[in-house]
Backbone as a printed PyTorch tensor [residue, N CA C, xyz], in Angstrom:
tensor([[[ -85.6220,  -58.7080,  -71.1510],
         [ -85.4990,  -58.6950,  -72.5830],
         [ -84.8180,  -57.4120,  -73.0420]],

        [[ -84.0670,  -56.8650,  -72.1440],
         [ -83.3070,  -55.6680,  -72.4500],
         [ -82.3420,  -55.9750,  -73.5900]],

        [[ -82.3640,  -55.1370,  -74.5970],
         [ -81.4230,  -55.3160,  -75.6940],
         [ -81.8500,  -56.3360,  -76.7500]],

        [[ -82.9370,  -57.0200,  -76.5390],
         [ -83.4340,  -57.9850,  -77.5220],
         [ -84.6910,  -57.4140,  -78.1690]],

        [[ -84.9120,  -57.7260,  -79.4090],
         [ -86.0650,  -57.1880,  -80.1150],
         [ -87.3010,  -58.0580,  -79.9000]],

        [[ -88.4390,  -57.4720,  -80.2590],
         [ -89.6980,  -58.2190,  -80.1970],
         [ -89.6460,  -59.4240,  -81.1320]],

        [[ -88.9380,  -59.2820,  -82.2380],
         [ -88.8020,  -60.4000,  -83.1660],
         [ -88.1430,  -61.5930,  -82.4760]],

        [[ -87.0970,  -61.3500,  -81.6930],
         [ -86.4460,  -62.4480,  -80.9760],
         [ -87.3930,  -63.1060,  -79.9880]],

        [[ -88.2430,  -62.3010,  -79.3500],
         [ -89.2040,  -62.8790,  -78.4150],
         [ -90.1740,  -63.7920,  -79.1480]],

        [[ -90.7150,  -63.3260,  -80.2680],
         [ -91.6660,  -64.1380,  -81.0490],
         [ -90.9940,  -65.4160,  -81.5540]],

        [[ -89.7860,  -65.2880,  -82.0690],
         [ -89.0600,  -66.4750,  -82.5370],
         [ -88.7920,  -67.4480,  -81.3890]],

        [[ -88.4950,  -66.9210,  -80.2240],
         [ -88.2340,  -67.7880,  -79.0750],
         [ -89.5060,  -68.4770,  -78.6060]],

        [[ -90.6290,  -67.7760,  -78.6300],
         [ -91.9200,  -68.4150,  -78.2970],
         [ -92.1840,  -69.5740,  -79.2510]],

        [[ -91.9650,  -69.3470,  -80.5410],
         [ -92.1860,  -70.4150,  -81.5210],
         [ -91.2420,  -71.5930,  -81.2730]],

        [[ -90.0010,  -71.3060,  -80.9330],
         [ -89.0410,  -72.3770,  -80.6530],
         [ -89.4340,  -73.1550,  -79.3940]],

        [[ -89.9070,  -72.4550,  -78.3670],
         [ -90.3530,  -73.1370,  -77.1430],
         [ -91.5550,  -74.0180,  -77.4560]],

        [[ -92.5120,  -73.4920,  -78.2390],
         [ -93.6650,  -74.3260,  -78.6000],
         [ -93.2030,  -75.5640,  -79.3740]],

        [[ -92.3120,  -75.3590,  -80.3440],
         [ -91.8670,  -76.4760,  -81.1910],
         [ -91.1820,  -77.5590,  -80.3720]],

        [[ -90.2700,  -77.1600,  -79.5070],
         [ -89.5430,  -78.1320,  -78.6880],
         [ -90.4860,  -78.8350,  -77.7070]],

        [[ -91.4160,  -78.0740,  -77.1160],
         [ -92.3700,  -78.6740,  -76.1820],
         [ -93.2680,  -79.6730,  -76.8990]],

        [[ -93.7590,  -79.3010,  -78.0680],
         [ -94.6280,  -80.1930,  -78.8430],
         [ -93.8810,  -81.4600,  -79.2460]],

        [[ -92.6370,  -81.2930,  -79.6540],
         [ -91.8190,  -82.4470,  -80.0380],
         [ -91.6910,  -83.4310,  -78.8840]],

        [[ -91.3140,  -82.9410,  -77.7300],
         [ -91.1120,  -83.8300,  -76.5770],
         [ -92.4400,  -84.3920,  -76.0850]],

        [[ -93.4950,  -83.6020,  -76.1420],
         [ -94.7900,  -84.0050,  -75.5940],
         [ -95.5260,  -85.0400,  -76.4450]],

        [[ -95.4890,  -84.8910,  -77.7700],
         [ -96.3620,  -85.7250,  -78.6050],
         [ -95.7110,  -86.4820,  -79.7510]],

        [[ -94.5880,  -86.0180,  -80.2400],
         [ -94.0790,  -86.5590,  -81.4890],
         [ -93.1300,  -87.7400,  -81.2670]],

        [[ -92.9460,  -88.5100,  -82.3290],
         [ -92.0400,  -89.6630,  -82.2650],
         [ -90.5980,  -89.2640,  -82.5120]],

        [[ -90.3990,  -88.2410,  -83.3110],
         [ -89.0460,  -87.8170,  -83.6500],
         [ -88.4350,  -88.7450,  -84.6850]],

        [[ -87.2900,  -88.3450,  -85.2040],
         [ -86.6420,  -89.1940,  -86.2090],
         [ -86.2540,  -90.5420,  -85.6050]],

        [[ -86.5850,  -91.5930,  -86.3040],
         [ -86.3030,  -92.9770,  -85.8960],
         [ -86.8910,  -93.3300,  -84.5270]],

        [[ -87.9210,  -92.5820,  -84.0980],
         [ -88.5750,  -92.8670,  -82.8240],
         [ -87.7540,  -92.5030,  -81.6000]],

        [[ -86.7230,  -91.6970,  -81.7890],
         [ -85.8380,  -91.3610,  -80.6770],
         [ -86.5730,  -90.6170,  -79.5680]],

        [[ -87.3920,  -89.6480,  -79.9410],
         [ -88.0710,  -88.8390,  -78.9280],
         [ -89.0710,  -89.6880,  -78.1490]],

        [[ -89.7980,  -90.5660,  -78.8260],
         [ -90.7570,  -91.4090,  -78.1030],
         [ -90.0320,  -92.3820,  -77.1720]],

        [[ -88.8450,  -92.8460,  -77.5730],
         [ -88.0660,  -93.7140,  -76.6730],
         [ -87.5720,  -92.9470,  -75.4540]],

        [[ -87.1350,  -91.7340,  -75.6730],
         [ -86.7010,  -90.9010,  -74.5400],
         [ -87.8770,  -90.5840,  -73.6180]],

        [[ -89.0510,  -90.3630,  -74.2090],
         [ -90.2490,  -90.1200,  -73.4070],
         [ -90.5820,  -91.3490,  -72.5620]],

        [[ -90.4240,  -92.5540,  -73.1270],
         [ -90.6570,  -93.7920,  -72.3750],
         [ -89.6890,  -93.9250,  -71.2100]],

        [[ -88.4330,  -93.5670,  -71.4530],
         [ -87.4350,  -93.6000,  -70.3740],
         [ -87.8240,  -92.6100,  -69.2820]],

        [[ -88.2470,  -91.4100,  -69.6690],
         [ -88.6620,  -90.4030,  -68.6890],
         [ -89.8200,  -90.9140,  -67.8400]],

        [[ -90.7590,  -91.6120,  -68.4660],
         [ -91.8820,  -92.1620,  -67.7180],
         [ -91.4310,  -93.2470,  -66.7470]],

        [[ -90.4650,  -94.0700,  -67.1660],
         [ -89.9750,  -95.1400,  -66.2840],
         [ -89.2170,  -94.5980,  -65.0770]],

        [[ -88.5570,  -93.4510,  -65.2140],
         [ -87.7820,  -92.9090,  -64.0920],
         [ -88.5910,  -91.9100,  -63.2640]],

        [[ -89.8950,  -91.8510,  -63.4900],
         [ -90.7520,  -91.0260,  -62.6610],
         [ -91.0420,  -89.6320,  -63.1910]],

        [[ -90.7220,  -89.3680,  -64.4320],
         [ -90.9940,  -88.0570,  -65.0180],
         [ -92.1740,  -88.1010,  -65.9900]],

        [[ -93.0240,  -89.0940,  -65.8350],
         [ -94.1560,  -89.2700,  -66.7400],
         [ -95.1120,  -88.1000,  -66.7280]],

        [[ -95.4080,  -87.5680,  -65.5340],
         [ -96.3170,  -86.4240,  -65.4600],
         [ -95.7520,  -85.2210,  -66.1990]],

        [[ -94.4490,  -85.0610,  -66.1510],
         [ -93.8070,  -83.9340,  -66.8280],
         [ -93.9790,  -84.0260,  -68.3400]],

        [[ -93.7190,  -85.1710,  -68.9260],
         [ -93.7920,  -85.2820,  -70.3840],
         [ -95.2190,  -85.4460,  -70.8970]],

        [[ -96.1550,  -85.7950,  -70.0310],
         [ -97.5510,  -85.9250,  -70.4450],
         [ -98.3210,  -84.6090,  -70.3550]],

        [[ -97.8030,  -83.6460,  -69.5980],
         [ -98.4940,  -82.3710,  -69.3900],
         [ -97.8080,  -81.2770,  -70.2120]],

        [[ -98.4680,  -80.8040,  -71.2460],
         [ -97.8860,  -79.7620,  -72.1030],
         [ -97.5760,  -78.5130,  -71.2940]],

        [[ -98.4780,  -78.1360,  -70.3930],
         [ -98.2790,  -76.9210,  -69.6000],
         [ -97.0250,  -77.0340,  -68.7460]],

        [[ -96.8770,  -78.1470,  -68.0440],
         [ -95.7020,  -78.3590,  -67.1790],
         [ -94.4200,  -78.3960,  -68.0050]],

        [[ -94.4590,  -79.1330,  -69.0790],
         [ -93.2790,  -79.2930,  -69.9180],
         [ -92.8410,  -77.9610,  -70.5250]],

        [[ -93.8110,  -77.1170,  -70.8860],
         [ -93.4490,  -75.8310,  -71.4860],
         [ -92.6740,  -74.9530,  -70.5050]],

        [[ -92.9510,  -75.0780,  -69.2170],
         [ -92.1730,  -74.3200,  -68.2280],
         [ -90.7100,  -74.7480,  -68.2390]],

        [[ -90.4680,  -76.0440,  -68.2890],
         [ -89.0860,  -76.5410,  -68.2940],
         [ -88.3690,  -76.1990,  -69.5930]],

        [[ -89.0790,  -76.3050,  -70.7040],
         [ -88.4660,  -75.9960,  -72.0010],
         [ -88.1720,  -74.4990,  -72.1050]],

        [[ -89.0090,  -73.6600,  -71.5190],
         [ -88.8520,  -72.2070,  -71.6220],
         [ -87.7330,  -71.6600,  -70.7400]],

        [[ -87.2930,  -72.3940,  -69.7350],
         [ -86.3040,  -71.8640,  -68.7880],
         [ -84.9720,  -71.4840,  -69.4420]],

        [[ -84.3180,  -72.3700,  -70.2020],
         [ -83.0300,  -71.9560,  -70.8030],
         [ -83.1470,  -70.7740,  -71.7730]],

        [[ -84.1460,  -70.7530,  -72.6690],
         [ -84.2410,  -69.5790,  -73.5480],
         [ -84.5300,  -68.2820,  -72.7830]],

        [[ -85.2930,  -68.3720,  -71.6920],
         [ -85.5820,  -67.1710,  -70.8980],
         [ -84.3040,  -66.6250,  -70.2850]],

        [[ -83.4390,  -67.5140,  -69.8480],
         [ -82.1510,  -67.1040,  -69.2810],
         [ -81.3380,  -66.3610,  -70.3350]],

        [[ -81.3810,  -66.8370,  -71.5690],
         [ -80.6380,  -66.2090,  -72.6680],
         [ -81.2960,  -64.9060,  -73.1120]],

        [[ -82.6280,  -64.8750,  -73.1160],
         [ -83.3660,  -63.7480,  -73.6870],
         [ -83.2620,  -62.4920,  -72.8390]],

        [[ -83.2430,  -62.6320,  -71.5280],
         [ -83.2410,  -61.4660,  -70.6400],
         [ -81.9130,  -61.3660,  -69.8890]],

        [[ -81.5770,  -60.1530,  -69.4750],
         [ -80.2830,  -59.9190,  -68.8280],
         [ -80.3690,  -59.8820,  -67.3080]],

        [[ -81.5250,  -59.5370,  -66.7490],
         [ -81.6590,  -59.4440,  -65.2920],
         [ -82.5210,  -60.5960,  -64.7770]],

        [[ -82.4110,  -60.8830,  -63.4860],
         [ -83.2160,  -61.9730,  -62.9260],
         [ -84.7070,  -61.6890,  -62.9780]],

        [[ -85.1590,  -60.4810,  -62.6490],
         [ -86.6070,  -60.2350,  -62.8210],
         [ -87.0410,  -60.3990,  -64.2830]],

        [[ -86.2190,  -59.9270,  -65.2030],
         [ -86.5350,  -60.0860,  -66.6250],
         [ -86.5730,  -61.5400,  -67.0400]],

        [[ -85.6680,  -62.3440,  -66.4880],
         [ -85.6370,  -63.7720,  -66.8140],
         [ -86.8830,  -64.4880,  -66.3090]],

        [[ -87.3320,  -64.1320,  -65.1190],
         [ -88.5530,  -64.7610,  -64.5820],
         [ -89.7540,  -64.3860,  -65.4460]],

        [[ -89.8390,  -63.1130,  -65.8040],
         [ -90.9540,  -62.6680,  -66.6480],
         [ -90.8780,  -63.3290,  -68.0230]],

        [[ -89.6940,  -63.3680,  -68.6120],
         [ -89.5290,  -64.0160,  -69.9200],
         [ -89.8690,  -65.4970,  -69.8290]],

        [[ -89.4650,  -66.1710,  -68.7650],
         [ -89.7350,  -67.5920,  -68.5650],
         [ -91.2370,  -67.8620,  -68.5870]],

        [[ -91.9810,  -67.0940,  -67.7950],
         [ -93.4320,  -67.2950,  -67.7510],
         [ -94.0940,  -66.8930,  -69.0690]],

        [[ -93.6050,  -65.8230,  -69.6830],
         [ -94.1940,  -65.3610,  -70.9450],
         [ -93.9350,  -66.3460,  -72.0840]],

        [[ -92.7420,  -66.9230,  -72.1310],
         [ -92.4410,  -67.9130,  -73.1820],
         [ -93.3130,  -69.1510,  -73.0180]],

        [[ -93.4560,  -69.6060,  -71.7870],
         [ -94.3290,  -70.7570,  -71.5360],
         [ -95.7700,  -70.4280,  -71.9200]],

        [[ -96.2370,  -69.2530,  -71.5190],
         [ -97.6050,  -68.8390,  -71.8490],
         [ -97.8090,  -68.7470,  -73.3590]],

        [[ -96.8150,  -68.2270,  -74.0700],
         [ -96.9170,  -68.1440,  -75.5270],
         [ -97.0410,  -69.5160,  -76.1630]],

        [[ -96.2470,  -70.4720,  -75.6850],
         [ -96.3350,  -71.8370,  -76.2190],
         [ -97.6950,  -72.4540,  -75.9150]],

        [[ -98.2010,  -72.1980,  -74.7210],
         [ -99.5130,  -72.7290,  -74.3380],
         [-100.6110,  -72.1050,  -75.2030]],

        [[-100.5240,  -70.8070,  -75.4440],
         [-101.5280,  -70.1550,  -76.2970],
         [-101.5280,  -70.7340,  -77.7070]],

        [[-100.3530,  -70.9800,  -78.2430],
         [-100.2800,  -71.5870,  -79.5750],
         [-100.9340,  -72.9670,  -79.5530]],

        [[-100.6030,  -73.7660,  -78.5570],
         [-101.1200,  -75.1330,  -78.4810],
         [-102.6250,  -75.1770,  -78.2530]],

        [[-103.0950,  -74.3760,  -77.3180],
         [-104.4960,  -74.4690,  -76.8900],
         [-105.4240,  -73.6320,  -77.7610]],

        [[-104.9970,  -72.4380,  -78.1080],
         [-105.8750,  -71.5350,  -78.8540],
         [-105.7740,  -71.6890,  -80.3650]],

        [[-104.5930,  -71.8960,  -80.8730],
         [-104.4270,  -71.9450,  -82.3260],
         [-104.5210,  -73.3530,  -82.8960]],

        [[-104.1240,  -74.3630,  -82.1310],
         [-104.0450,  -75.7110,  -82.6800],
         [-105.0560,  -76.6950,  -82.1100]],

        [[-105.8560,  -76.2570,  -81.1520],
         [-106.8500,  -77.1600,  -80.5660],
         [-107.8810,  -77.5350,  -81.6260]],

        [[-108.3280,  -78.7970,  -81.6140],
         [-109.3580,  -79.2010,  -82.5810],
         [-110.6360,  -78.3740,  -82.3940]],

        [[-111.3600,  -78.1020,  -83.4830],
         [-112.6060,  -77.3480,  -83.3770],
         [-113.5610,  -78.0100,  -82.3850]],

        [[-114.2020,  -77.1900,  -81.5960],
         [-115.1600,  -77.7080,  -80.6140],
         [-114.5350,  -78.0590,  -79.2880]],

        [[-113.2100,  -78.1330,  -79.2060],
         [-112.5870,  -78.4930,  -77.9320],
         [-112.1820,  -77.2710,  -77.1180]],

        [[-112.2010,  -76.0940,  -77.7580],
         [-111.8290,  -74.8730,  -77.0420],
         [-112.9830,  -74.4110,  -76.1760]],

        [[-112.6300,  -73.8460,  -75.0390],
         [-113.6400,  -73.2840,  -74.1500],
         [-113.5210,  -71.7730,  -74.1820]],

        [[-114.2390,  -71.1410,  -75.0980],
         [-114.1560,  -69.6860,  -75.2530],
         [-115.0560,  -68.9830,  -74.2590]]])
């Protein structure tokens, strides 16, 4: 994340969460995303689109490549972006009583 601000990191975490949530649960405009999710399940990628944790890793990879300049930085950014999306999903948006504190 050399040369990028903390603001860019936070914005990228939010974007990773948003894209992951869209692909994982939402229908999208005119049901496009749910149709694409059905296609993914038919071609053997069902576990990927059903698991928020797994999907967040794949969604976080391209932004991590953009966010950091070195390969070690990209790996760290990749895991951190995925973790940020997971924290938003599990800690901030989980229904009351479902969190394990």
